N, C-alpha and C positions, 0 to 999 in steps of 0.2 A: 306540326309537332307530333312526335312519335307517341303511340299509346301502348297500353298493355304492359307487358313485363319490362320493356325497355324503359318506359317512363317510370315505372315503379323502382327500377334499379337506380335511375338518376335521383329520384326523391330520397331513397335510402342513403345514397352517397352524400347528398346535401345534409341530411340529418347527422351522418357520421362526422362530417366536417364541423357542424355546429357543436356537436358533443365534444370535439377536441378544442373548443374555445376560439374557433376561427369565424369571423364574420364573412359570409358569402358576398362576393363582389358584384353579383348580378344586380343591376339597378335599372330603374326606368330611364328612358332617354330624356335628356333635358339639362338645363344649366345646373351645375353642382353635382353632376354624376360623372361616370367614366366616359360619357359621350358629350363632350363640350363643343365639338365641332358643329357648324351649322348644317353639314350634310353627313349622312352615313350610308355606305362607307365613306370615309374621308378621302376622296380622290383629288382634293385640291393640290395642285402643283406637283403631282406625281409624274413619273416618266413611265410610259407604257410601250410595249412592242407594237409594231405596225400591224400585227396580225391578231391582236387580242380581241376577245369577245366584248360586247358592249359593257361600258361601265354604268350600270344601272344603280341609282341611289335614291334616297329620299331626304327631305328637309326635316330637321329635328325640332325646330321651334314649335312648341306645343300650341301656342295661341295665334299663330300666323295663318294667313290664307292668301288666295289669289296668287299662287306661285307661277312665275314665268321664267323659263330658263332658255337662254339663247346661246347656241354654239356656233362659232365662226372659225373657218379655216380656209386660207387661200381664196378668199372671195365667196366661198360657199357658206350658207347659213341655214341652221335648223333650229326651230323653236318648239319646245315641249312645255305644255301647261299642266299644272297640278303638283301636289306635294310629292308624289311618286314620279320619278323621272325614269321612264322605261323606253328604251330604244327599240325600233325595228332594226333587225340585224342588217338589212340591205342599206338602210340610211346610214347607220354607223360605219359600215365598211366603206361606203362612198365618201364619208367625211375623212376617214383615216387615209384613204387612197391619195389624198393631196400631198401627203408626206410632210405637211407643215404642222406646227403646234396648233392645238385647238384652244381658242380664247372663249371663256365662258362668262356670261353675265347672268347673275342670279337676282331676281326681283320678286318682292312679295310685300304684302300689307301686314303690318303688326299693330298691336294696340297703341303704339306710340307714333304710328304713321308709316308712310312708304319706306321700305328698306331695300338696299341693293349692295352687292359686292361683286368684284371681278376676280377671276382666278384662271389658271392655265392647266391644261393637260398637255404635257410634253410628249411628243411622239418620236420614238427612236426608229431609225431605219433598220435596226437589227431585229429581225423576227425572233420570237422565242420558239423553242421546241413545241410541237403541236399537242403533246399529250402529257398529262400529269396523272400519276397513280398515287393513291393514298389509302390508308386503312381507316375506316370509320369505326370508332370504339367509344363505348361509354366511359366517362371520366372517373371510373372506379379504380380501385387499387389492386385488390387481390381477387377480383371477380371480373368476368367478361361475359358478354352475351350478344348473340346476333351479329357477329363480326362480318364485315364486308371489306374486300379490297376493290376499290373503284378505279376506273380509268376515265378521266375527263378530257374531252376535246377542248383545248384552250382557245380555239378560234370560234367556238360556238358554246352552247350550253349542254351539248350532248354528253351523256355519261352512261356507263354500263358497269355492272359488277364483273370483274374478272375472276373472282373467287368469293363465295359467300356461304353463310351458315345454312342456307336452304339446301344446297347441293352436297354438303359435307356432314350432315347431321350435327350441326352446331359445333364443329371442331374449332379449336383455337388455330389461328393462322397469324403468321408474322409477316412483316411488311415487305413489299415488293421493291426490288432495286434493279435499275438498269446498269449495264456496263457502259460508262461514259456516254450516257444518254441514248444508247442504241435500243430501239424498239424490238430488234430481233435477237437480243442477248440480255436475258434478265433471269431473276431467281427470287423465289419466296418459299416460306416453309408452311406446310400443313403439319400440325403437331398431333400426337396421339396415335391410336390404333389405325393402321392403314395409311399413315401419313409419310412424309418425307420431304426433302428439298425438291421443289418443282423447278427444274431448269428448262428455260426456253432458249434454245440455241438454233437460230436459223429457221424458226417456225416449228421445230420438233420439240415436243414436250417429253421430259424424262422425270421419273420419280426416283430420288436417290437417298440412300442411307449413308450420310456422310459421317461415318464413325468407324474406327477400328479398335482393337483391343488395347492399344497404347494410350488412348485418349481418355481424359477424365469425364467427358460428356460428349454428346453430339455437338456438332458445330452450332454456333449461336450468331455471332456477328461476322460479316465478311464482305468480300467483293470479288468480282470476276476479273481476270486478267484481260487486257484489251484484245489479245488474240483469241480469247475464248477457251483455250485448252485447260487452263488452271483457275483455281479459286484459292484465295487466302482467307483463313477463318480463325476466329478464336474459339476455344472450347472452355466453357465456364461453369463453375458451380455458383449459381446465383441465389441469393437470399433476399427476400423482401422483408421490410420491417416497418411498422407504424410507430410514430411517436407524436407527441402533442405540443412540442415547443416550436416557436418561430413560425416561418412560412413553409417549412419543409415537412410536409405532412407524412411523406413516405420516403424511405431510403431503399435503394436497391444496390447491393454490393456483392462483390465476388469474394468467396472464401478460397478460391483457387481459379487460375485462368492461365492458359497457354496458347500458343499459336500452332497452326498446322496448315498444310497445303493439300488441296484436292486435285488430282489429275483426272479430269472428266473423261479423257480418252482411255486411260489405263485402269479406271476404277480403283484408284489407289490413294490412300491417305498417307501423308508423311509428317511426322513430328520431328522436332530438332532439339537436341540437348540445350542449345543456347537460348531457346525460347520455351523451355519446359522446366525452368529452375524453380525450386520450391520457395525461394526467397523473393521472387518478383512476380507481380501480377502483370499480365500482358493482355491487351484487348483492343477492339476496334481497328483491325488491320485493313488497310486499303493500298491499292497500287498507285504508283506515280503514273503520269500520263503516258510515258513511253514504256511502262511495265518493267523498268529496270530496278525499281526500289519498292519496298513495302514500308509504308508509314504506319505506326501504331502507337498506342498509349501504354506506358509502363510506370509502375509504382512499386516501391519496396513493400513487402508484405507487412501488414499491421495486425494488431489484435482487434478483431471485429466482432461485434459492432462497437465495442468500447472506444476504439481509436478512430472511428470513422471520420471525425473532423480533422484528423491529422493525415488522412490518406489523400495524397495529391499525386496525380499522374503527369508525367512529362511526355512530350512528343518525341518519338524515337524513330529512326529509320534503319533498315538493313538492305543490302543489295539482294536482288532476286535474279536468278539465272533461269531464263525462259527455256533454255535448251534442256536443262535437267530438272526443272521444277523445284529448285532448292533455295532456301534462305541462306545468305552468307553472313560473314562477320568482317569487321566488328560492328557493333551497334553504335550509331551516331546520334547523340542527343541534339535535336535542333531547336527545342524549346524546353527550358528547364523549369520544373515546378518549384524546386527549392530556391531558385534565384528570384522568382516572381511571386511566390506565395499564393499561387492559384493552381487549379487542377484543369487539365485539358482532356477533351474527349471528342469523338466524332470527326476526325480529320477527313477531308474530301479534297482531292486534287482536281484542279480544273483540267478538262481534256486538252486544252491548248498548252499545258505545261507551265503556265506562268504563275498560278496562284495555288495556295493551300488554305482552304477555309476550315475553321474548327471552332469549337465551343470552349469557353472557360467558365468555371464556377469556383466557389470558395474551396470546395473539396469534393472528393468522390468522383464517380463516373456515371451517375444517372441524374443529370441536371434538370430533367423536365419539371421537377417540382421545386427547383431552386429559382426564386424570383431574380436573383442577382446574375443568373446565367446569361452570357452575352456571346455574340459572334466576334471572332477575330480573323484576319486574313494575312497570310504571310506571302511576301513577294519571294518566290523561289530563286530569283536571279540575285537578289541582294541580301535576303534574310530579314529584311525589315518587316515588322508586324504592324498592321494597321488596325486601329480600334473600332472602325466602322460606326462612328457616332451617329451618322445619318440613318443607320438601319436599326440599331438596338433601342429597345424600350425599357420600361421599368419592370417588366415581367419576363419570364423565361423565353429566350430566343435560341432555338436549336433545331436539330434534325433537318439538315440542309442538303441540297443536291444542286449540281451544275447542269446547264444546258450543254449540248454536245460541242458547242463552239467556245464555251467559257465566257460568254458575254452576259448571261443572266444566271441568277441562282434563285432558288425557292427555299424557304425555311418555315418551320412551324413556330408560331408565337402565341403566347397567352395574353398579349397586351389587350387592354380593354377590361373584360370581365375577370381576367386572372384565373379562369377555370377551364375554358375550352380552347384547345389549340386550333389555330386556323392557318391556312397557307398564305404567305406573303412573298412578293417577288421584288427583286431589285436588279438594276443594270450595273455592270462593271465596265468602266472605261479603261483605256490602255494605261493610264497613269494610276489606276487603282481607286479612283473616286467612285463612290457608289451613290445611287439615287434614293430618294425617299421611297420606301416600299409601298406597294399597293396590294390590297386584299383581293383574293380570287373573286372575280365578278360572278354574280348569280343572276338568273332570269328574274327572280323576285327580289327586290331590294331589301325586303324584310326577312329574307331567308335566315340570316344569322341570329335574328331575334328569337327564333323558335327552335333552332337546331340544338339538340341535346347530346350530340356526339362530337368527339374531337377528330380532327383530320391529323392522323398520325403518320409521320415519316413521308412527307410529300416527295415525289421523285419524278424528274423530268425525263421524257423520252421523245426522240425525234420521229417516231412512227408508232402506230398502234401495235400492241403485242400480238394481235392476231388470234387470240383465244378469248373465251368467255367463261363464266362460272359453270355453265353446263358441261363444257369440255373438261374443266378441272374436276367436276364431280365424277365424270366418267373415268378419268385417270385415277382418282382416289379409289373408286370402287373396283376397277377392273385391271389396273396395271400394277404388277408386283414392283416393290421397291428394289432397285439394283443395289447389291451389296458392294461395299468398298473394303479393301484390306490393306 
């Protein structure tokens, strides 16, 4: 557990929540709490990639003892004794190497006598991208402290900061995104004095000021074109607001938002009259897999914050010309908020061109504090929208990204305690069926019991980004930000 000012911030946040009339969801493990499963994390009957790190877990029955867990796959068998089931990595990889599902027998002694149950770990032959980046952040609202952007090796438990507060004098930093899962093409923001957008392209780091005189703000949300020359971004005037009703503790909304395109080769920003209209909010732009379309979220301007619950975003797309770096017309509404009575945000196209994953909520465009927030997936060949019942839970599910082959996705969910976001993974089959998600494995199975920071915007990469926090600190101190016009 973190100590010092980080822990103090978490405590203050909890007190603020209690002061707003909300009961904190963090409870002890056991029957009648948010952890009713006999094991935690609940890896029963999940599907995992063949290259994932060991699924360490523990038994939650408080009065049980003499735990014996037997794993069997294709004639191989491994037995682990004790409440905490912690694998040796070599033994785990040997068991997964059979390519067969792992059958599990759990046995223990309870106050009512011997107990046992069987379950399965399904092993997919599809490997997942080897790296995951995420921002570690206190679950506060208008404060932040000791931020880190981490890169985790999903085949082991190795992790390193690729940007952190120690090397940047505690600057704010926004989340790291890969272009279609590419480790050699990514971007994140360092905010404040000396900051800028940090572009990693082919192993070369650049610090960019992505703003010109026509824009209402610096760039906020966006994505890199598959070919790497362009980026599409929103430019937003963002207002946070606290309130005390329901489960939505905080709203973040735009009072203005437009779209723009950055030419990384020509150091040029371009805005477009069609996406700079004063009567429409536009945000969360992303490219299609082939780079020929830009998907984004759009809503009619409302009187905010008074009409926030009536502000609903539709999913819209426009053609993109990679030869000129321009957005075209007309806009095509592919998912209408007015027809469905819901609001969409965070669209992400699968790199294989088949699927579009997005989030829906009752209203607005900042669903992380909306418990009703769920993931949906559109089949781009047919337009059918799948509800992903096997993936969604009773608390916020959002901030997702794809593996480079479109067969896995990761998302942040507050399921369980309802307070801290954690990364969960699911497999997608050719017919669009998705598997029961599994929680990011940790070396210590009790890791999540004492973790007081959220995993924000988890993003998959097929290779390491190749830089670390010390290198980012040097860029922040020594490299001037390139200007765009």
